[in-house]
C-alpha positions as CSV (number, residue, x, y, z in Angstrom):
1,X,0.0,0.0,0.0
2,X,1.4,3.4,-0.9
3,X,1.5,6.3,1.6
4,X,-1.3,8.0,-0.3
5,X,-3.5,5.0,-0.3
6,X,-2.8,4.6,3.4
7,X,-3.8,8.2,4.0
8,X,-7.0,7.8,2.0
9,X,-8.0,4.6,3.9
10,X,-7.4,6.4,7.1
11,X,-9.5,9.3,6.0
12,X,-12.2,6.9,4.8
13,X,-12.2,5.1,8.2
14,X,-12.5,8.4,10.0
15,X,-15.5,9.3,7.8
16,X,-16.9,5.8,8.3
17,X,-16.5,6.2,12.1
18,X,-18.5,9.4,12.0
19,X,-21.1,7.6,9.8
20,X,-21.4,4.8,12.4
21,X,-22.2,7.4,15.1
22,X,-24.6,9.1,12.8
23,X,-26.4,5.8,12.0
24,X,-26.7,5.1,15.7
25,X,-28.3,8.5,16.2
26,X,-30.6,8.1,13.2
27,X,-31.7,4.7,14.6
28,X,-32.7,6.4,17.8
29,X,-34.6,8.9,15.8
30,X,-36.5,6.0,14.2
31,X,-37.5,4.9,17.6
32,X,-38.8,8.3,18.6
33,X,-35.9,9.6,20.5
34,X,-33.4,12.4,19.8
35,X,-30.6,10.6,21.5
36,X,-30.7,13.0,24.5
37,X,-33.6,11.4,26.4
38,X,-36.2,13.6,24.6
39,X,-39.0,11.6,23.2
40,X,-41.8,12.4,20.8
41,X,-44.1,13.2,23.8
42,X,-41.7,15.8,25.2
43,X,-41.6,17.9,22.0
44,X,-43.7,20.8,21.0
45,X,-46.8,19.9,19.0
46,X,-45.9,19.4,15.3
47,X,-42.2,19.1,15.9
48,X,-42.1,15.3,15.6
49,X,-44.5,15.3,12.6
50,X,-42.3,17.8,10.8
51,X,-39.1,15.8,11.6
52,X,-40.6,12.5,10.3
53,X,-42.2,13.9,7.2
54,X,-41.3,11.7,4.2
55,X,-42.3,11.3,0.6
56,X,-42.1,8.7,-2.2
57,X,-38.5,9.5,-2.9
58,X,-37.5,8.7,0.7
59,X,-39.4,5.4,0.6
60,X,-37.9,4.4,-2.8
61,X,-34.4,5.2,-1.6
62,X,-34.7,3.1,1.6
63,X,-36.2,0.1,-0.2
64,X,-33.7,0.2,-3.0
65,X,-30.6,1.1,-0.9
66,X,-31.4,-1.8,1.4
67,X,-31.1,-4.2,-1.6
68,X,-28.1,-2.3,-2.9
69,X,-26.3,-2.6,0.5
70,X,-27.2,-6.2,0.9
71,X,-25.4,-7.0,-2.3
72,X,-22.3,-5.0,-1.2
73,X,-22.3,-6.9,2.1
74,X,-22.6,-10.2,0.2
75,X,-19.5,-9.2,-1.9
76,X,-17.5,-8.3,1.2
77,X,-18.3,-11.7,2.8
78,X,-16.3,-13.4,0.1
79,X,-13.1,-11.5,0.8
80,X,-11.8,-13.2,4.0
81,X,-11.3,-16.5,2.2
82,X,-10.8,-15.4,-1.4
83,X,-8.9,-12.1,-1.4
84,X,-5.2,-12.2,-2.0
85,X,-4.5,-8.8,-0.6
86,X,-4.7,-7.8,3.0
87,X,-5.7,-4.3,1.9
88,X,-8.7,-5.7,0.0
89,X,-9.7,-7.8,3.1
90,X,-9.4,-4.8,5.3
91,X,-11.4,-2.6,2.9
92,X,-14.1,-5.3,2.8
93,X,-14.4,-5.2,6.6
94,X,-14.7,-1.4,6.5
95,X,-17.5,-1.6,3.9
96,X,-19.4,-4.3,5.8
97,X,-19.2,-2.4,9.1
98,X,-20.5,0.8,7.4
99,X,-23.4,-0.7,5.4
100,X,-24.9,-3.4,7.6
101,X,-26.1,-0.9,10.3
102,X,-27.5,1.3,7.6
103,X,-29.6,-1.6,6.4
104,X,-31.1,-1.9,9.9
105,X,-31.7,1.9,10.1
106,X,-33.5,2.1,6.8
107,X,-35.5,-1.0,7.6
108,X,-36.7,0.6,10.8
109,X,-37.7,3.7,8.9
110,X,-39.8,1.7,6.5
111,X,-41.5,-0.2,9.3
112,X,-42.3,3.1,11.0
113,X,-43.8,4.5,7.8
114,X,-45.9,1.4,7.3
115,X,-44.0,0.5,4.1
116,X,-42.7,-3.0,3.2
117,X,-39.1,-3.9,3.9
118,X,-37.6,-5.8,0.9
119,X,-37.0,-9.5,1.5
120,X,-33.4,-10.7,1.3
121,X,-32.5,-12.9,-1.7
122,X,-31.5,-16.5,-1.0
123,X,-27.7,-16.5,-1.5
124,X,-26.6,-15.3,-4.9
125,X,-29.8,-16.4,-6.6
126,X,-30.9,-12.9,-7.6
127,X,-34.1,-12.9,-9.5
128,X,-35.1,-10.4,-12.3
129,X,-36.7,-8.1,-9.8
130,X,-34.0,-7.9,-7.2
131,X,-32.9,-4.4,-8.1
132,X,-30.7,-5.0,-11.1
133,X,-32.2,-1.9,-12.7
134,X,-30.6,0.2,-9.9
135,X,-27.3,1.9,-10.6
136,X,-24.2,-0.2,-9.9
137,X,-26.0,-3.5,-9.1
138,X,-24.3,-6.7,-10.2
139,X,-26.1,-9.5,-12.0
140,X,-26.3,-13.0,-10.7
141,X,-23.7,-14.0,-13.3
142,X,-21.3,-11.4,-12.1
143,X,-21.7,-12.4,-8.5
144,X,-21.0,-16.0,-9.4
145,X,-17.9,-14.9,-11.2
146,X,-16.7,-13.1,-8.1
147,X,-17.5,-16.1,-5.9
148,X,-15.4,-18.3,-8.1
149,X,-12.3,-16.0,-8.3
150,X,-9.5,-16.1,-5.8
151,X,-6.2,-14.4,-5.1
152,X,-5.1,-11.5,-7.3
153,X,-8.0,-12.2,-9.8
154,X,-10.5,-11.8,-7.0
155,X,-8.9,-8.6,-5.8
156,X,-9.1,-7.0,-9.2
157,X,-12.6,-8.1,-9.9
158,X,-13.8,-7.1,-6.4
159,X,-12.3,-3.6,-6.7
160,X,-13.7,-3.0,-10.2
161,X,-17.2,-4.3,-9.2
162,X,-17.2,-2.4,-5.9
163,X,-16.2,0.8,-7.6
164,X,-19.1,0.5,-9.9
165,X,-21.4,-0.5,-7.0
166,X,-20.3,2.5,-5.0
167,X,-20.8,4.9,-7.9
168,X,-24.3,3.7,-8.2
169,X,-24.9,4.2,-4.5
170,X,-23.6,7.8,-4.7
171,X,-25.9,8.4,-7.6
172,X,-28.9,7.1,-5.6
173,X,-27.9,9.2,-2.6
174,X,-27.6,12.3,-4.7
175,X,-31.1,11.8,-6.1
176,X,-32.7,11.5,-2.6
177,X,-30.7,14.4,-1.3
178,X,-32.4,16.5,-4.0
179,X,-35.9,15.0,-4.0
180,X,-36.4,13.6,-0.5
181,X,-38.4,15.2,2.4
182,X,-37.2,13.1,5.3
183,X,-34.4,14.9,7.2
184,X,-32.7,11.8,8.5
185,X,-32.8,10.1,5.1
186,X,-31.1,13.2,3.5
187,X,-28.5,13.2,6.3
188,X,-27.8,9.5,5.7
189,X,-27.5,10.2,2.0
190,X,-24.9,12.9,2.6
191,X,-22.9,10.5,4.7
192,X,-23.1,7.8,2.0
193,X,-21.8,10.2,-0.6
194,X,-18.9,11.2,1.7
195,X,-17.9,7.7,2.8
196,X,-18.3,5.9,-0.6
197,X,-16.5,8.7,-2.5
198,X,-13.5,8.3,-0.2
199,X,-13.7,4.5,-0.7
200,X,-13.9,4.8,-4.5
201,X,-10.6,6.9,-4.4
202,X,-9.0,4.2,-2.2
203,X,-10.1,1.4,-4.5
204,X,-8.9,3.3,-7.6
205,X,-5.5,3.7,-5.9
206,X,-5.3,0.0,-5.1
207,X,-6.1,-0.8,-8.8
208,X,-3.5,1.7,-10.0
209,X,-6.2,3.7,-11.9
210,X,-6.3,6.8,-9.7
211,X,-7.3,9.7,-11.7
212,X,-8.3,7.7,-14.8
């Protein structure tokens, strides 16, 4: 790992650490608490309703990003045994630790809104309606190819696929930041943009395509 890559990973981890704290706070918001002991019953009339206002863009983002994140986590779960690079294995851990809690937070929002939470696919058997029309989503065939690769071949394929996957997530986050009404969702979207943009830079550096 070069010094620049190391610095970028450190920056991404600091950003991810802040995201973890943010997700914990947003989870409390989903449960009706501001994280300081104040509940919905303690607030002025209308404050909670305003804070929890949401629209169709917020619902679509949560439902789609849950599926998007699940696929990213599925990819990271292959790294411990198949990656040849310690850097790739460490990056996979960072990605999983950032995205798994976000899945839980967005699921809680959907339940609170009375909206369905997408069901998880069975293994890598992704059907035609499992979100492959979303930006950056891999097909079942691509996931199988990744699962069969190992060593340096896995590292290269993982990085290329995850860059595309992250770019799709950033696009989705930018859309809900512009069109959403739910404050916590837009806050999460900002964090996704920050963290995944940093991780894209790190992955490009690891591939030797930085700036291309």
